[in-house]
Phi, psi and omega in degrees: 000132171061017185295335183275002181261099185283140170086005180232044188299317183299315181292314184292325176295319177299312180299318180301314180297316180295325178291313180299321183270006180056042179246009179292130181287169181282335179230130185231150172237117172263111182234147181160172183292167179304147176065035175251009176090014184296309180296317177303317178293322178298313182292324177291322175300317179297316179302315182297317181294331180274340190297138180276355182243019176090006175089022180298146188307312185256032180299139181247018180292161184298326179292321177292321178300315179290328176294317179297325182271358182064034175251004178294113186295339182262014167249111183256129182230126171247098187269139176234101187196175168273099187292316192296315181300324178288322175302315183292323176295320179292322180292319178298320179300318179295320178300323182281330186264319184051044179226174184294327179295318178292321179294318179296320178299316180296316182298313182305317183291323177288322181288336175298321176293316179301322180296328178298333178254019180302141183300339180300327182281349178056046183243349187295137173252160182301321183288347177268344187297318181293318178300317178295318179294319177297319182294316179299314180298314179299320181293319178298319182293316182297317180290319185283342182276145178292147185291339182291343177275075192295317183295317179293320176297321179296318177297322177297316179300314181300319181287321175302317178293319180300311182288324178297322177301317179295322179292321181293332178293341178280349179277105183263346185210152175268000178282148172254120184297154180302319182294333176291318177296323177292322178298315178302313182299316180298318178295319180295326179286344176271347182292157175304139190306322185260007178281122179292138175225148176233132180244125179242118180244118186255144177073039187290344177291344180266359180292149174293161182301320181294325179287324178298318179291324177292323177295320176303314180301320180294321183288336178292326179219068179290153179298159177295153179058034176237127175252129182250124178244114176264143180237132181211155176278349179190176183257347190298327184255017177259137180304133178304327178292329175290313180302325184286347183254008178230155172268134192260133181233106182280127176259107185280157178306139180281149177289162179302324180294316181291326176295323178293326178294321177295316181298316184283313186280322185267321184253004173056035182241161178279120181287349180301135178095354177240125182274353180195169175297321179303312179299318179300309184293319178295323180293322177296331179275005176091010180266126180274095186296324180295318178300313181299315182299317180294316184289322177292321176300314179296318178298314182298317181295321184282313188279333191249353180230028176064015179284162173285139183212137179280109184290339173293328177292320177297320178298323177293321177298316178296323179292322177296320177301317178293316184296322186257001184057045192256019185298319181299316177292321179297321179293324177295319177298320179296320177301317181293321176301312180300320178295320178296319178301319180296317180300326180278356181077016180281337179225161181273166176302318179300318179294322177300310183295320177296319180295318179296324176297318178296318180296317179297322174299318178295320177301317179295324179295318179298319185284325192255349184233169179262021180295148179300130190293323179299324180293323177298313182295316181297315178299319179299312182298316182291327176295318180291320178301315180298320180294321178292321184285332181260352182282000000 
């Protein structure tokens, strides 16, 4: 159980023990920063709970097979994430490995996006139907074709990425509407009474207040034989009443060694040149992290400390952010610059904290709205500059 989840041994041992002893609660919260294995652990928990053989690691029962491929109908997943970078990393892993493990990894990531548009959530729009049909057909062709047909498989991967990109553009919000939660509840109440079901909801800290209260109501009286796994980057924005109804499992940041193992063992790539999983995935998505780091550093020095700065250079950075959808990474780089300034004694603790508040607000805007990313970044920089100049 959970052997493939690097760097979270304490949590995975605890989950294994609770499952074996039948002590697993009905509602769980997996929380921790991005790329700590929370979704992977949630999906493995679902596989074990569905397994007809008790969840043994290499089980070949039909339920485990469908769980690994994310085709298990009684595992409901509402994923909130940057889908494309991980898809592209998985596709690259398949190109490098040309084996069933690489193919399965690619399939899982495409199906995770399909799960986001599952009819159970009652979110599908007419203009999405053809994209969903295309993605399912392309995926079936890719899975059904032998790996030795390299040219045909390469064309399939390119088309899968293209259609997936169009589908991700349809995701306008990280919130799950109240009617989607009600649709899910109605569906769960119609399932056979003793049929196990697992519901995985990711990014619950981004849900609207009405949706958080609807989730609370669901957790108060979940249907029988239903396990709910909530995934969050933190506990601060989750209703205390929700927290009181879940058992909490902290996923700690992975060590550099464990992150390298994930890159090498899971994605069949050379970890050299990547200082973290975040950098690895963003690089697979076409984002030049080194360029961002240098340009954000230059922008911070010029705009926020009265230095001379080429505003045409800043405009190029903003254009790059829009072209690559890189605001989240740029804001992270800006946060690191602010932290370095505090360590160097260039700003006070109060100025650091005020700047971080502005950056966190900008991060939420990027995640939750459809606002142009360059405008969010530009506004954030000028607000921090104003704070520095008037402080």
